[in-house]
C-alpha positions as CSV (number, residue, x, y, z in Angstrom):
1,X,0.0,0.2,-0.1
2,X,1.1,3.4,-0.6
3,X,1.8,5.9,2.5
4,X,-0.6,8.4,1.0
5,X,-3.4,6.1,0.7
6,X,-3.0,4.6,4.4
7,X,-2.9,8.2,5.5
8,X,-6.1,9.0,3.5
9,X,-7.8,6.0,5.2
10,X,-6.7,7.1,8.6
11,X,-8.0,10.6,8.2
12,X,-11.3,9.0,7.0
13,X,-11.4,6.8,10.2
14,X,-10.5,9.8,12.5
15,X,-13.4,11.7,10.8
16,X,-15.9,9.0,11.6
17,X,-14.7,8.6,15.0
18,X,-14.8,12.4,15.7
19,X,-18.6,12.4,14.4
20,X,-19.3,9.5,16.6
21,X,-17.8,11.2,19.7
22,X,-19.5,14.5,19.1
23,X,-22.7,12.5,18.7
24,X,-22.1,10.6,22.1
25,X,-21.0,13.8,23.8
26,X,-24.1,15.8,22.8
27,X,-26.4,12.6,23.9
28,X,-24.6,12.6,27.4
29,X,-24.7,16.1,28.1
30,X,-26.6,16.8,31.2
31,X,-30.4,18.2,30.9
32,X,-31.4,21.1,32.8
33,X,-33.8,20.1,35.4
34,X,-36.2,22.3,37.3
35,X,-36.2,20.4,40.7
36,X,-36.3,16.9,42.3
37,X,-38.6,14.1,41.7
38,X,-39.8,12.5,38.3
39,X,-40.8,15.0,35.4
40,X,-44.5,15.3,34.7
41,X,-45.7,13.0,32.2
42,X,-43.0,10.3,32.6
43,X,-44.1,6.6,32.2
44,X,-43.6,5.7,36.0
45,X,-45.4,8.7,37.3
46,X,-48.7,6.9,37.7
47,X,-47.3,4.0,39.2
48,X,-45.4,6.1,41.9
49,X,-48.7,8.0,42.7
50,X,-50.6,5.1,44.0
51,X,-48.4,2.5,46.2
52,X,-49.9,-0.9,46.1
53,X,-51.3,-2.1,49.4
54,X,-49.8,-5.3,50.8
55,X,-52.2,-8.1,51.2
56,X,-51.9,-10.6,54.2
57,X,-53.2,-14.1,53.7
58,X,-55.7,-15.6,56.1
59,X,-52.7,-17.8,57.5
60,X,-50.4,-14.9,58.1
61,X,-53.2,-12.9,59.7
62,X,-53.8,-15.8,62.2
63,X,-50.2,-16.1,63.2
64,X,-50.0,-12.6,64.1
65,X,-53.4,-12.7,66.0
66,X,-52.0,-15.6,67.9
67,X,-48.7,-14.2,68.7
68,X,-50.5,-10.9,70.0
69,X,-52.7,-13.0,72.1
70,X,-49.7,-14.7,73.5
71,X,-47.8,-11.5,74.1
72,X,-50.9,-10.0,75.7
73,X,-51.4,-13.1,77.9
74,X,-47.8,-12.9,79.2
75,X,-48.2,-9.3,79.9
76,X,-51.4,-9.9,81.9
77,X,-49.3,-12.6,83.9
78,X,-46.8,-10.3,84.7
79,X,-48.9,-7.5,85.6
80,X,-50.8,-9.9,88.0
81,X,-47.5,-10.8,89.7
82,X,-46.2,-7.5,90.1
């Protein structure tokens, strides 16, 4: 290969890389924000506004009720002694 042809190809590659870098630098430039939080109209704004309630199964509810009854009974025993 001729040196002039190699230099021309290198210049073409450098030009392409500089264009790609300019595009990437423009895309990653920070966007001016008005304040904290999600911007209005974002796709997750509706989901964040209404948090889902947790559902407790009947078995879980019974376990909690039994544990509280046991705790109250223990407390009653301690108050009766002291």
